[in-house]
N, C-alpha and C positions, 0 to 999 in steps of 0.2 A: 552269861554266855562267854566263852573264852575269847580272847582277842583275835586269835587266828581264825575263829569261826566267823567273826564279824567281817574280817578282811576278805574271807572267801565269799561271803554273801554279797559284799559290795562289788567284788570282781564279777561275780555271776550276773548281778543286776546291770553292771556296765556293759557286759558282753551282750545281754539280752536287749538292752536299749539300743546298742549299736546295730544289732541284727535287725531290729524293727525299723530303725532309720534307713538301713540299706534297702529293706523290702519296700518301704514307702517311696524312697527315691527311685527305685527301679520301676514301680508302677507309674510314678509321675512322668518319668522319661518315656515309658512305653506307650502311654495313652496318646500323645500327639502323633507318634509314628503310625498307630493304627488308623487314626482319623485321616492322616494324609494318604495312607494306602487306599482307604475307602474312596476318598475323593478322586484319586488318580484312577482307581478301577472304574468309577462311574464315567470319567472323561474318556477313558480308553475304550469302554464298551461300545460297540457299533449300535446306532439307533436303527429302528425299523425302517425309517425313511431313507437313511443313507446306506443301508445294508447292500452289499454287492448282489447282483442278480444271481439267481440260482441257475445252475447248469441245465440246459434243455437238450433233450434228445432231438434227433432229426424228425421223429414223428411229431413231437410236441411243437417244433418250429413250423412244420407243414400245417398242422392244425391251426396254429395262430394266424398264419398267413391266409389260410382259407377263410377264417372268420373275418379277417379284416377286409377281404375282397367281397364277401357276400353280405356283410352288414350294411343295411341301408343308411345313407347319409341324410340326416334330417335338415342340416343347414347347407345352403349353397347348392342344393340339388337342382339340376337342369331338367325340366320335364319337356320332352320333345313332342310336339303335336304330330299328327300324321303328315307325311311329306306333301308339299304343294303339288298341284296338277302338273307343273312343268317337270317334276322329277318322276312321274309315274309313266309306265308304259301304257299303251292302249288297253291291253288286257287287264292291267291293274285298275285303270280308270273305269272300265266297264263293270268289273266286279264291285268296285266301290259304289258306283252309281246305282247298281241293282239293289244295294242294301240287303243282301242276303236272299233276294228273290231267285227262285229256281225255275219259274215258268213264266213265259211272256206271250201274249197275243198282240199282233201288230197289224194295223190296216196297211195295205199295200198302196192304194191310190192316194197320192198326195204326200206320202211319207217315204216310201221306198221307190216308187215309180214317179217319173216325171209327169205322167198323165194325171189329171185331176178329176176326171169323170169316167163313168163306165162307157160312155159313148166314145171317148178317146181310145179306149182299149180295143174297140172294134177295128181300129186302123193300125195301131202300133203299140208296143210296150217297151219302155226303155228304163233301165235302172239308173237312178241319179248317181253320177260318178262320185259325188262328195260323200255319199252314204255307204259306199261299198265296204270300206275297211271296218266301219262300225258294225254293219250288218253281218259280216263274216265272223267278227269277234263275238257278237251277241249270240249268234247261232252256235258257236263253240262253247259259250259260257253258261247257257241255260237251255231249257226245253222251249224252243221257239215255234210258234204257229203263225203263219202269214194268212191274212184274210183279204178277200177281194170280192166286190160285187160286180158280176159280169152279166152280159146280156145274151151271150151265145158261147158255143163250144170253141169257136175260133179264137175268141178273146182269151179263154183259158190256155189254149196252146201258145199264144203270143206271150202271156205272162210267164209261163213255165220256161219258155225258150230264153226270155230275158234274164230270168234268175239263173238259169244254167250257164249263160254266157259269162257271168261274173264269178262263177265258182261257188255259188251257195250250196250246191248239192255235193260238191267235191271238197273244196278247201274248207267250207263252213260245216260240212257234214250234216246238212239239213236233209231230213227225209222228205221226199216228194209228197208223201201222203199228208204232210203237215202244212201243205199249202191248200187252204180251204176256200171254196167258191160258193157264193150264194147269189140270189137274184134280187134281194131286197135289203134295205137297211136293217129291218127288224131281224132278218136272218143272220146278219153279222152280230147283232146284239145277242141273239140266242146262242150262237156259237161260243161267244165269250162266257156267257152264263154257264154253259155246260162244261167248258174246259176249266173254269175256276182258276185263272192264272193269278200269280202274284202281281203282275204288271199287265196293263193294257195300254196300247198306244193308238191314238185316233186323232183325226182332224175335226170330227163332228162334235160340236159342243153339246148337241142334243144326246148323242150316244154316250158321251162321257158323263153327262148328268144322270142318265138312266142307270148307269152302271156304278155310280159313286157309292151306293149303299152296299154293293156286293163284292167289289174288287178292292183289295188292300191298297194298291197304288195304281195311279193312272198318269199317263203323260199326254197332255193336250198339246198338239202341234198347232200353233197359232201365231199370228204376228205379235210382236212385242207390244205390251200394253193391254193385252186382252184381259177382260174381267175374270177374276178367279172364280172357279166353279165350286170347289169344296176343299176342305183342309187336306184331303188325301190325294189331291190332283196337282201335279206339277205342270209347269208350263215351259215351253221352249219353242224357238222358231223352227227348229228341225231336230231330227233324231240325233244327228251328229253333233249338234251344238250341246245337247243335253249331256252327251258323253265326252265333252271336252274338245271337240274338233271345230275349227272355224268354218265358215261357209265355203272356203276354198277346198276343204277336204283334207288338207295336210294336218298331221298331228301337231298340237301346240308344243 
């Protein structure tokens, strides 16, 4: 091989080696830069937990507010019981004590009237002042029937006049035909059985006992401490006491 050929080959080899060295150096210097860029990119990328909230429209905001208002709170919720008697009106108290009952029969003597016997009604008939407000409200709240055992027609007239004097037929809206008269205790029991009320009010423990199987609820007007008659029989010293009124007649 001529000397100039060897020289050219050496020069070409040197140039090739130098080029390869440059390429390797460039790759070596480039690699750390890429890695740093990748690391920086990962640090700069927003995470899902720190991402800024998306824009919401007015409609979306309203829906979110509505859900927050209507969603039940499981912790710290305050459950309110029905209001105490002192916060109820007489009308509300009567409806609550009736427990959904829509028809009531009530003995007049000893419950509504001051008189305690049929013989007393032959002389006079007076509605107890303390019971007037409750009587009027019960007459407005349910289908009320008033029952009395009388001995003559004059007694019937006295009873009707006494009821009329306190406004039972006007303010209370009670129909006069729903004041029923009989001549025996058995007759009063028969009236109750035929009318099939949700409630019956009576002073006679015997009558209450006979009706306990047939009437859903009964109210026995008797002194405090009277022996219970049946599970569906309530006891009270007076009609007004059962509906939340003290003996004086004023609402609690």
